[in-house]
C-alpha positions as CSV (number, residue, x, y, z in Angstrom):
1,M,-2.3,11.4,11.5
2,S,0.7,12.9,13.2
3,K,1.2,11.7,16.7
4,E,3.4,9.7,18.9
5,V,2.6,6.1,19.9
6,I,4.0,3.8,22.5
7,L,3.9,0.1,21.4
8,Q,1.5,-2.0,23.4
9,R,3.3,-5.2,22.5
10,N,6.1,-6.4,20.3
11,C,5.3,-5.7,16.8
12,L,6.4,-7.1,13.4
13,A,7.3,-4.3,10.9
14,T,9.1,-3.9,7.7
15,I,12.2,-1.6,7.6
16,I,11.8,1.1,4.9
17,P,13.3,1.1,2.3
18,A,15.3,-2.1,2.9
19,G,12.2,-4.4,3.1
20,D,13.6,-6.5,5.9
21,E,11.3,-7.7,8.7
22,V,12.1,-6.5,12.2
23,T,10.4,-6.8,15.6
24,L,9.8,-3.5,17.3
25,A,9.8,-3.7,21.1
26,E,6.9,-3.2,23.4
27,G,7.1,0.1,25.2
28,A,9.2,1.8,22.4
29,T,8.0,5.2,21.3
30,Y,7.5,6.2,17.6
31,S,6.1,9.0,15.6
32,I,3.4,8.2,13.1
33,A,4.7,9.5,9.8
34,Q,1.9,8.2,7.6
35,S,-1.3,6.1,7.9
36,L,-2.8,5.3,4.6
37,G,-4.2,2.3,2.9
38,G,-4.6,0.3,6.2
39,S,-0.9,0.4,7.1
40,V,1.1,2.8,9.3
41,T,4.6,4.2,8.7
42,L,6.4,4.7,12.0
43,R,9.5,6.9,12.5
44,D,12.2,7.0,15.1
45,L,15.8,8.3,15.2
46,N,16.9,5.1,13.4
47,G,14.5,5.2,10.4
48,L,11.1,4.3,9.1
49,Y,9.0,1.1,9.6
50,R,5.8,-0.1,7.9
51,V,3.3,-1.7,10.2
52,G,0.7,-3.8,8.3
53,E,-2.9,-4.2,9.1
54,T,-2.5,-7.5,11.1
55,E,-0.1,-5.7,13.5
56,L,-2.1,-2.5,14.1
57,D,-3.3,-3.5,17.5
58,A,0.3,-3.1,18.8
59,L,-0.3,0.7,18.3
60,G,-3.3,0.7,20.5
61,Q,-7.0,0.1,19.8
62,E,-7.7,3.8,19.2
63,I,-5.1,4.1,16.4
64,K,-6.1,0.8,14.9
65,D,-9.8,1.9,14.8
66,E,-8.8,5.2,13.3
67,V,-6.6,3.7,10.6
68,L,-9.1,1.0,9.6
69,G,-12.1,3.3,9.9
70,S,-10.5,5.7,7.4
71,Q,-9.7,2.9,5.0
72,K,-12.0,2.6,2.0
73,K,-13.4,-0.9,1.8
74,E,-12.9,-2.6,-1.6
75,T,-16.3,-4.0,-2.1
76,S,-18.3,-4.1,-5.3
77,S,-20.9,-1.4,-5.6
78,G,-22.1,-2.4,-9.0
79,P,-21.2,-4.6,-11.9
80,F,-17.6,-5.6,-12.4
81,S,-15.5,-3.1,-14.3
82,E,-12.0,-2.1,-14.9
83,E,-12.6,1.0,-12.8
84,L,-13.4,-1.3,-9.8
85,L,-9.9,-2.7,-10.2
86,W,-8.3,0.7,-10.4
87,D,-10.1,1.8,-7.3
88,A,-8.8,-1.2,-5.4
89,L,-5.2,-0.3,-6.5
90,R,-5.8,3.3,-5.4
91,G,-6.0,1.9,-1.8
92,C,-2.4,0.7,-2.0
93,Y,0.2,3.3,-0.9
94,D,3.9,3.7,-1.0
95,P,5.0,3.7,2.6
96,E,7.3,6.7,2.2
97,I,5.2,8.9,-0.1
98,P,1.6,9.9,0.8
99,L,0.3,8.9,-2.6
100,N,-1.3,5.7,-3.9
101,I,0.5,3.6,-6.5
102,V,-1.9,4.6,-9.3
103,D,-1.4,8.3,-8.9
104,L,2.3,7.8,-8.4
105,G,2.3,6.3,-11.9
106,L,3.6,2.9,-10.8
107,V,1.0,0.8,-12.5
108,Y,1.9,0.2,-16.1
109,D,-0.6,-2.5,-17.1
110,L,-3.9,-3.9,-15.9
111,R,-5.3,-6.8,-17.8
112,V,-8.3,-9.1,-17.1
113,E,-8.8,-12.6,-18.6
114,E,-12.2,-14.2,-18.3
115,D,-12.7,-17.9,-18.7
116,E,-15.8,-19.9,-17.8
117,G,-16.9,-17.4,-15.2
118,Q,-13.5,-16.9,-13.7
119,R,-11.8,-13.5,-13.7
120,K,-8.0,-13.5,-13.5
121,V,-6.4,-10.1,-13.1
122,F,-2.8,-9.4,-14.1
123,V,-0.9,-6.2,-13.1
124,K,2.5,-5.0,-14.1
125,M,3.9,-2.3,-11.9
126,T,7.2,-0.7,-11.1
127,L,8.7,1.1,-8.1
128,T,10.2,4.6,-7.7
129,A,13.7,3.1,-7.3
130,Q,15.1,-0.3,-8.4
131,G,16.9,-0.9,-5.2
132,C,13.8,-0.5,-3.1
133,G,13.3,-3.5,-0.9
134,M,9.6,-2.6,-0.3
135,G,8.7,-4.0,-3.8
136,P,7.4,-7.3,-2.6
137,V,5.4,-5.6,0.2
138,I,3.8,-3.1,-2.1
139,A,3.1,-5.8,-4.8
140,D,1.6,-8.1,-2.2
141,D,-0.7,-5.3,-1.0
142,A,-1.9,-4.6,-4.5
143,K,-2.4,-8.3,-5.2
144,T,-4.4,-8.8,-2.0
145,R,-6.6,-5.8,-2.7
146,I,-7.5,-7.1,-6.1
147,A,-7.9,-10.7,-5.0
148,N,-10.3,-9.6,-2.2
149,L,-12.8,-8.3,-4.8
150,D,-15.8,-10.8,-5.0
151,E,-15.6,-10.7,-8.8
152,V,-12.0,-11.8,-9.0
153,S,-10.9,-15.4,-8.8
154,E,-7.2,-14.8,-9.1
155,A,-4.7,-11.9,-9.1
156,S,-1.1,-11.6,-10.1
157,V,1.2,-8.6,-9.7
158,D,4.6,-8.5,-11.3
159,I,7.2,-5.8,-10.8
160,V,8.9,-4.6,-14.0
161,W,11.6,-2.0,-14.7
162,D,10.9,-1.0,-18.3
163,P,10.3,1.8,-18.7
164,P,12.1,3.2,-15.6
165,W,9.8,5.3,-13.4
166,N,10.3,9.0,-13.2
167,P,8.4,11.8,-11.5
168,K,6.7,12.9,-14.8
169,M,4.6,9.7,-14.4
170,I,2.8,11.1,-11.4
171,S,-0.9,11.9,-12.2
172,E,-2.2,15.5,-12.1
173,E,-4.1,14.6,-8.9
174,G,-0.9,13.1,-7.4
175,K,1.0,16.3,-8.2
176,K,-1.6,18.3,-6.4
177,V,-1.4,16.0,-3.3
178,L,2.4,16.3,-3.3
179,G,2.3,20.1,-3.9
180,L,4.2,19.8,-7.2
181,E,1.8,22.1,-9.0
């Protein structure tokens, strides 16, 4: 989606990459840089802003419907499996790079503990840069996607820095998407 949008109301957004929350003013014009995983990255002359799912109506109903309609719903289509968790994480995108966190190579560990019918999921992930303020936003998105699965009772996502991320960690599919092959 590459188009301009005029905000229909004041809109809460996150400044990329600082991670600070800001209010974008009603009537302001932005270009849509990216719309993946149920969020939209807006661009203006001052920078980039991530607009989350709860604020999409500020972009207009047509754009909200388009963004949410293209989002793959994380619902169970069979028995619980680790692949179901990986699929949920594939719905989580870096707001600056049009690639999900799995194909970016940001997810280092995925572990499931089962106890008396309860499934707890633990994820260790990293970011492309240690100074990125978007870490809590991306981690919260990943946690929410996993926790929303019917078969999961609890989810935890921790950001780790060892080993440091590098572009060699991008999957073969990710390299194709980014044109690195």
